[in-house]
Steps between C-alpha positions, in 0.01 A plus 500: 500500500579163337220337702259771382601448137460122536154549653395729215622250240306218666191720517524577130545135413198373687290794386585425138409136554134592556483788254271487195301192590151353477348277766192304590353352814408136454224332701424136574380468142859411407462172690139425416546527123858379461687442273326744263533786748873438535548507123295820466707674765826390337380632163338815639799733508446621857849537640399410856219303661384521861353173625205586721465407785711355783316522833667481841286319757502552877752219556722615211374243251496629139182438303319601182139441399453285810790269412821472703825606333754467782451370852751437778785594266399256225363570152185285473315671214590212268250283687217706345679667210752249360581714192549836670879487533548405134247766393679777688831387357346496152395865535869596512623242245539589132287549294360771726487876533476492880821623662393514866258326736363624830259375764242730651407516869198706601202654327166636614363300795823301535635478858845359417690805623320500834617139538849584386509779760389266781744224396796737479419661834477154656788320325710749304633416153791266575566176318320302772172690460203359311482794259862455402467122464187514284622774266837325475316183395304702244817654357668161472195351325451799268843663451373679188291736715718806555289740703210541742235759417363672814130583461428579865165680508419479872782448753754771408755424773834641382722330757396140432465562126865610481607197704296268280639630171853504641452129575369445148799684356733266691308205351554635147181699440491860381199712602247699298217696659145551373347795685164660440491723812692584822799655327702563818502129587635401161763773497624392841501131407694553177744749652581292807525175303735644238712667766557153646538319165578717199263417218285259702186682382543561130159610373183680609179378335238766567141380474293733282188287524252394769568701815792670322306600189567870560870465578737733319829315430688827557426461871667160524860550395734371771841633401650325197299180537317416176129572511250280319130584488218253458150463363240231551418320178131506591531875557553544127302194397584419142608860437872456459526848353381668822757308707786585266404868487513512879838325512638726227399800707678354807810441289498849349396703804570304819841334450343154514733237352272195492141389497322202654155342498279346764416209452534198266231269634294404196520462122300804389793700362804464276814516718740539209304788352485687832866438592624608155303823524633578849857424388464760226434760769790378714750360245818322607843636425555490126761265358828679432574315174165418336492339157126486435206733559152349518184700437140438601368650176575468130753731337691550826214657690360453849710392797865424421754302697865432414660170599850359517592150379359222716189294560170653610207296624151653509542629854835662419358674192216628717757626752602736219141593414438274199214259558440156355409512130540878489803557273405639156824642354871514580844627406783249534871584474707345223693192610226376735216255476172510693303178539144539621283230658126472530514354853613677815813290562688489166297206376239443232494638148793734430625741238832683453610836360849634432614863519269755339187712543164327511207746497260203495557145614243355258376164630688553827321819600351455849638147535828546692500382863873440557819553303875449471746758369846384397803619306552317174831316485726639227566147375135402486391390154852466355509250213756402237433617149450136396188493718345774291335442168728540198261764369509704823645845478752541780574848639813617671487682836450831319188361330660470156427183293792265428538196278518141631741345563722782622806557710489400861295724730162553660214629287141593577181413315201660661534433874721190449878488498686264267861392542699431186776249565 
């Protein structure tokens, strides 16, 4: 019984980890147009990114876009892509909204899983095999990548797929699956893998585009594993509304807890705008002790999000559904100060507000990209009465005026405290 309870607790923990999320597949564009692409992803607000694609060659070499990543157990990608390690690290380094990184293996026309099958049947998955050595080298070079996304669209061999993902689990990779057909294969893979390693597969990403355009997410629930459903950004073109309406329907009717997009591979769309909109459909857990509520419209209208004290870069605000330069009004608890910044990383022009209701932010409407919320120190602004003008009226703590000089004590004028010594 205790083992069963422990298993259930673990299941709940890893299920919660991938609940209410937004994701995006990322093509080779991230390397071709760096560093701008890296910055845009950090500021986007997508909570996870899947780096597409890692190919497995016949001899076990790992490649992408015709370039070698790992060969003979050695990471050699730096020979062609000297900035890739630092760029992947940057995706997970503040200021960023990205909380998880994955690599994708597979896709239409990709033969990686046939090669994985042949290599495992010939060599197994031990530490002396080429698959183990190359993926170990990849994990050591890019420790920020936490999972491998299985997009097998051809091979569908359960036995070797379970062995492969078990090996990846031992190397430190979780598994997500991206089916568009062949439901029985995916059910068997996920079930057998998680029976061997509880929580090894922690999310199903059902394709509702391309060959899976007519998929009903209701058909793809595998037990308690979180289900995310995806659209292709070209499928909706520039019509963000159509995409969000579809995702809202999945959320309301199909028990879908996250949405993802295929694929970031050009600069024709606003990542922050799309991620913020998806995060409104699948919001994160609300803060238990919020002190400010931000609104996307004047007079406390539109989308509202409540935040606890802390710092929030552009990506983190988008994680909560508020996009860059979208805040128009707010309510801030007494005893706190909010400082807003025009840039995404708490830099640039700034402005501060103390506790109160602000139906309009005047010159700061549609200018906020990042912010800091902090409790005001009770001793902040304390001055001696001699530092005030002789003509100042000094008020006691009950707001009643008193004469200067006066007996010892602390008095308040406006928002300033004065100490009479």
